[in-house]
C-alpha positions as CSV (number, residue, x, y, z in Angstrom):
1,X,-31.6,209.8,-123.7
2,X,-32.3,206.2,-124.9
3,X,-29.6,203.7,-125.0
4,X,-29.8,200.7,-127.2
5,X,-29.0,197.5,-125.6
6,X,-27.2,195.4,-128.2
7,X,-26.3,191.8,-127.3
8,X,-22.7,191.1,-126.9
9,X,-20.9,188.6,-129.1
10,X,-20.7,185.1,-127.4
11,X,-17.3,183.8,-126.3
12,X,-15.8,180.6,-127.6
13,X,-14.5,177.9,-125.3
14,X,-11.2,179.8,-124.8
15,X,-13.0,182.9,-123.7
16,X,-12.3,184.8,-126.9
17,X,-15.0,186.9,-128.6
18,X,-15.2,187.0,-132.4
19,X,-14.2,190.3,-133.9
20,X,-17.0,190.5,-136.4
21,X,-20.3,188.9,-137.3
22,X,-18.5,187.0,-140.1
23,X,-16.2,185.5,-137.5
24,X,-19.2,184.5,-135.4
25,X,-20.8,182.8,-138.5
26,X,-17.6,181.0,-139.3
27,X,-17.4,179.6,-135.8
28,X,-21.1,178.6,-135.9
29,X,-20.7,176.7,-139.2
30,X,-17.5,175.0,-137.9
31,X,-19.4,173.8,-134.9
32,X,-22.3,172.5,-137.0
33,X,-20.0,170.7,-139.4
34,X,-18.3,168.8,-136.6
35,X,-21.4,168.1,-134.5
36,X,-22.3,164.9,-136.2
37,X,-18.7,163.7,-136.9
38,X,-19.0,160.9,-134.3
39,X,-22.4,159.9,-135.5
40,X,-23.2,157.9,-138.6
41,X,-26.8,157.3,-139.9
42,X,-26.7,155.7,-143.3
43,X,-29.4,156.8,-145.8
44,X,-32.0,154.1,-146.6
45,X,-34.3,153.7,-149.6
46,X,-37.2,151.2,-149.6
47,X,-39.0,150.1,-152.8
48,X,-41.6,147.5,-153.6
49,X,-42.2,145.4,-156.8
50,X,-44.9,142.9,-157.5
51,X,-42.7,140.1,-156.0
52,X,-40.2,141.8,-153.6
53,X,-39.3,144.5,-151.2
54,X,-36.0,146.2,-151.9
55,X,-33.9,148.0,-149.3
56,X,-30.8,150.0,-150.2
57,X,-28.4,151.6,-147.7
58,X,-25.6,153.9,-148.5
59,X,-22.5,152.7,-146.6
60,X,-19.5,154.4,-148.3
61,X,-16.1,153.4,-147.1
62,X,-17.2,150.3,-145.4
63,X,-16.4,146.6,-145.9
64,X,-19.1,143.9,-146.0
65,X,-17.5,142.3,-143.0
66,X,-18.4,145.4,-140.9
67,X,-22.2,145.0,-141.6
68,X,-24.8,142.8,-139.9
69,X,-28.2,142.0,-141.3
70,X,-30.9,140.3,-139.2
71,X,-34.6,139.7,-139.5
72,X,-36.4,138.9,-136.3
73,X,-40.2,139.2,-135.5
74,X,-40.8,140.9,-138.9
75,X,-38.2,143.6,-138.3
76,X,-35.2,144.0,-140.6
77,X,-32.2,145.4,-138.7
78,X,-29.0,146.5,-140.4
79,X,-26.2,147.5,-138.1
80,X,-22.4,147.9,-138.1
81,X,-19.6,150.4,-137.4
82,X,-17.9,152.8,-139.7
83,X,-14.5,153.5,-138.2
84,X,-11.2,155.1,-139.2
85,X,-8.9,153.0,-141.3
86,X,-5.3,152.7,-140.3
87,X,-4.1,154.2,-143.6
88,X,-6.1,157.4,-142.8
89,X,-3.9,157.9,-139.7
90,X,-0.5,157.2,-141.3
91,X,2.1,159.4,-142.9
92,X,1.8,162.2,-140.3
93,X,-1.6,163.2,-141.7
94,X,-3.4,165.8,-139.6
95,X,-7.1,166.5,-140.3
96,X,-8.3,170.0,-140.1
97,X,-11.9,169.2,-140.9
98,X,-13.8,165.9,-140.8
99,X,-17.4,166.0,-142.0
100,X,-17.9,162.3,-142.7
101,X,-19.7,160.5,-139.9
102,X,-18.1,157.6,-138.1
103,X,-19.3,155.3,-135.4
104,X,-21.8,152.5,-134.7
105,X,-25.2,152.5,-136.5
106,X,-28.4,150.5,-136.5
107,X,-31.3,151.0,-138.8
108,X,-34.5,149.0,-138.3
109,X,-37.5,148.5,-140.6
110,X,-40.8,146.8,-139.8
111,X,-41.7,144.3,-142.5
112,X,-45.3,143.3,-143.5
113,X,-46.3,139.7,-142.7
114,X,-46.2,138.8,-146.4
115,X,-42.4,138.6,-146.7
116,X,-40.4,135.4,-147.1
117,X,-37.7,136.0,-144.5
118,X,-36.0,132.6,-145.3
119,X,-35.0,133.7,-148.8
120,X,-33.5,137.1,-148.3
121,X,-30.6,138.1,-150.7
122,X,-28.0,140.8,-149.9
123,X,-25.3,142.2,-152.1
124,X,-22.7,144.9,-151.3
125,X,-21.2,146.8,-154.3
126,X,-19.4,150.2,-154.4
127,X,-20.5,151.2,-150.9
128,X,-24.2,150.3,-151.4
129,X,-25.9,147.5,-149.6
130,X,-28.9,146.1,-151.5
131,X,-31.3,143.8,-149.7
132,X,-34.0,141.9,-151.7
133,X,-36.8,140.4,-149.6
134,X,-39.2,138.2,-151.6
135,X,-42.9,138.3,-150.9
136,X,-44.7,135.0,-150.1
137,X,-46.6,133.6,-152.9
138,X,-50.2,134.5,-152.5
139,X,-52.2,131.6,-151.2
140,X,-55.2,131.0,-153.4
141,X,-58.5,130.2,-151.7
142,X,-59.4,126.5,-151.9
143,X,-63.0,126.0,-153.1
144,X,-64.8,123.4,-151.0
145,X,-67.5,121.4,-152.7
146,X,-70.6,120.6,-150.8
147,X,-71.6,117.0,-150.9
């Protein structure tokens, strides 16, 4: 007589086993949705025109005072921290699910040596940081006359 060896359902942190596969899937998705809750990595788009490089970062719920922009050694770095606001904690509010990431972040982007890092422009509107980095004007070759 052959016996089938089926795996047992895993236990949660309290030692409880889910009653069904559906319960197990619910637990798994709950864990996945809270895994990155304390980690925030803003999305970044990079575009190029004839005269500029344009970098856009999605920073919803942040204020411009919470964002730092630096260019050093041809590397653009945008950093900051997305934290809970006091009004989100008031009025006895208890969260049952939090899927928005919070915490410190830093995004770095290597820039080509043709950028003018002295004339960078940054604007922050509706949770989007838009950085415009102009290109250096192309240097034309100087023709040297032979005498």
